[in-house]
Structure formats: C-alpha cells, structure tokens
C-alpha positions as CSV (number, residue, x, y, z in Angstrom):
1,X,99.6,165.6,99.2
2,X,97.9,164.0,96.2
3,X,96.5,161.0,94.6
4,X,99.4,159.3,93.3
5,X,100.9,159.3,97.0
6,X,97.6,158.2,98.4
7,X,97.7,155.5,95.9
8,X,101.0,154.7,96.6
9,X,100.1,154.6,100.3
10,X,97.3,151.9,100.0
11,X,99.6,149.8,97.8
12,X,102.3,149.9,100.6
13,X,99.6,149.4,103.4
14,X,98.9,146.0,101.1
15,X,102.3,145.1,101.0
16,X,102.9,145.9,104.7
17,X,99.6,143.3,105.7
18,X,100.4,140.9,103.2
19,X,104.2,140.6,104.7
20,X,102.7,140.3,108.3
21,X,100.8,137.4,107.3
22,X,104.1,135.2,106.1
23,X,105.3,132.8,108.7
24,X,109.6,132.0,108.3
25,X,108.4,128.8,107.7
26,X,107.1,129.6,104.2
27,X,109.2,132.0,103.1
28,X,111.1,129.1,100.8
29,X,108.2,127.2,99.8
30,X,107.0,127.5,96.3
31,X,104.8,125.1,94.3
32,X,107.2,123.6,91.7
33,X,111.2,123.8,91.5
34,X,111.3,126.6,88.8
35,X,108.7,129.0,90.3
36,X,110.0,132.0,92.8
37,X,109.6,131.5,96.3
38,X,107.9,133.9,98.6
39,X,111.3,134.7,99.7
40,X,112.4,135.7,96.3
41,X,109.5,137.9,95.7
42,X,110.1,139.9,98.8
43,X,113.5,140.5,98.2
44,X,112.6,141.6,94.5
45,X,109.7,144.1,95.9
46,X,112.1,145.4,98.3
47,X,114.2,146.3,95.5
48,X,111.6,147.7,94.0
49,X,110.6,149.7,96.8
50,X,114.1,150.4,98.4
51,X,116.1,151.0,95.1
52,X,114.0,151.8,92.0
53,X,111.5,154.5,92.8
54,X,113.8,156.1,94.6
55,X,116.3,156.0,92.2
56,X,113.5,157.2,89.6
57,X,112.6,160.1,91.6
58,X,115.8,161.6,92.9
59,X,118.0,160.4,89.8
60,X,120.7,158.7,92.3
61,X,122.4,155.6,91.9
62,X,121.8,154.3,95.1
63,X,119.8,155.3,98.2
64,X,121.2,155.2,101.2
65,X,121.0,151.8,102.9
66,X,121.1,150.3,99.8
67,X,123.8,147.4,99.5
68,X,124.9,146.6,95.9
69,X,124.9,142.8,96.4
70,X,121.3,143.2,98.3
71,X,119.9,140.6,96.5
72,X,122.7,137.8,96.9
73,X,122.6,138.5,100.8
74,X,120.8,136.5,102.8
75,X,117.9,138.5,104.8
76,X,115.5,137.6,107.4
77,X,111.8,137.7,107.2
78,X,112.1,141.0,110.1
79,X,114.9,142.7,108.0
80,X,112.9,142.2,104.7
81,X,109.8,144.1,106.6
82,X,111.8,146.5,108.0
83,X,113.6,147.5,104.8
84,X,110.0,147.5,103.6
85,X,109.0,149.8,106.1
86,X,112.0,152.3,105.6
87,X,111.3,152.1,101.7
88,X,107.5,153.1,102.3
89,X,108.9,156.2,104.2
90,X,111.1,157.2,101.9
91,X,108.6,156.8,98.7
92,X,105.8,158.4,100.0
93,X,108.0,161.5,101.6
94,X,109.0,162.0,98.0
95,X,105.7,161.6,96.5
96,X,104.2,163.9,98.3
97,X,106.5,166.5,97.5
98,X,105.6,166.3,93.6
99,X,103.2,168.5,92.2
100,X,101.3,167.8,88.9
101,X,103.6,169.8,86.3
102,X,106.3,167.4,87.9
103,X,104.6,164.3,87.3
104,X,103.8,165.3,84.2
105,X,107.6,166.5,83.1
106,X,109.1,164.5,80.6
107,X,112.1,162.2,81.2
108,X,114.0,159.9,79.1
109,X,113.7,156.1,79.9
110,X,112.9,152.9,78.4
111,X,114.2,154.8,74.8
112,X,111.6,157.3,75.3
113,X,110.2,160.7,76.7
114,X,107.5,159.8,78.6
115,X,106.1,161.5,81.7
116,X,107.5,161.1,85.1
117,X,104.1,159.4,86.5
118,X,104.4,156.7,83.8
119,X,107.2,154.5,85.4
120,X,106.0,155.8,88.8
121,X,102.6,153.8,87.6
122,X,104.5,151.1,86.5
123,X,106.7,150.4,89.4
124,X,103.9,150.8,92.0
125,X,101.9,148.4,89.8
126,X,105.1,146.0,90.4
127,X,104.6,146.1,94.4
128,X,100.8,145.3,93.8
129,X,101.5,142.7,91.1
130,X,103.8,140.7,93.2
131,X,101.7,141.3,96.3
132,X,99.0,139.3,94.7
133,X,101.7,136.3,93.5
134,X,102.7,136.0,97.3
135,X,98.8,135.8,98.2
136,X,98.5,133.3,95.8
137,X,101.3,131.2,97.1
138,X,100.2,131.3,100.5
139,X,96.8,130.0,99.4
140,X,98.3,127.4,97.4
141,X,100.9,126.5,100.4
142,X,97.9,126.1,103.0
143,X,95.7,123.9,100.8
144,X,98.3,121.5,99.9
145,X,99.4,121.3,103.8
C-alpha cells in the first residue's frame, strides 16, 4: 500500500460518512433554482469514483457495471451509496497495485504529458471538493428549516 492509497481511503471514508448522513428528504433540495442539488452532486461524485478514476487507472472505456446513461437515470439514495461503495473498493484496489515508478510514469492527458499521479490527485480532490459542497448544502438546509 502506498500513501496515495491511504489518502484515497481517507477521502472515501469522508464521502461515505457524508452520504450516510443524507436523508432522502433533502436529496433534491437546493438553496436557489440554479444551484446543484445534493442528488446531482452525489451522481457526479459517483461518476468520478466509479467511472473516471478506474478509466484512468485501467485505460478502459467503461468499467463493468457502469451504464453510459447512468447520469440520466434516476437513482435512490441507497443505490448511490452502494455504487460509491463499489467504486471505493475498486479504486483502492487499483491504487494499491501501483508503485512509485508507475505513479511517476508520464501519460498524455489534458493536452500534455503529466505523471499519472497528477490526474489521480485532481480526481480525488474533486471527490473531496464535492463532499464539502454537500456538507455546506446540508448545513444551509438545516439552518433554513
């Protein structure tokens, strides 16, 4: 196991904790009409964790179990939590197999060559960022009601 896997585990633990604190009643709540709902953010996070990170690590188009129209389907809170759990297992497993040399290996992404670890950092950072958005929305909702 490497420090990146440990950090990813920490992020997924935070995401899991936040998802467990969400109730179905606040899933579609948003402070203003143009804002993203908690539901939308959870679907987006699931896409990052279940699709984008594994794509990056395995160089495959779609991991098994991912539907191309996932974001257009309606999912229950339970389904989203289960999919985030599956994504967590897959991502941590894939990351644990990488050594330092593989993380430093340059890949072509975003128009230039970068070490593999950089887009991994970005995608894990996105999960943490969106987790914070959900925490903020929950707080606003609690104070508004």
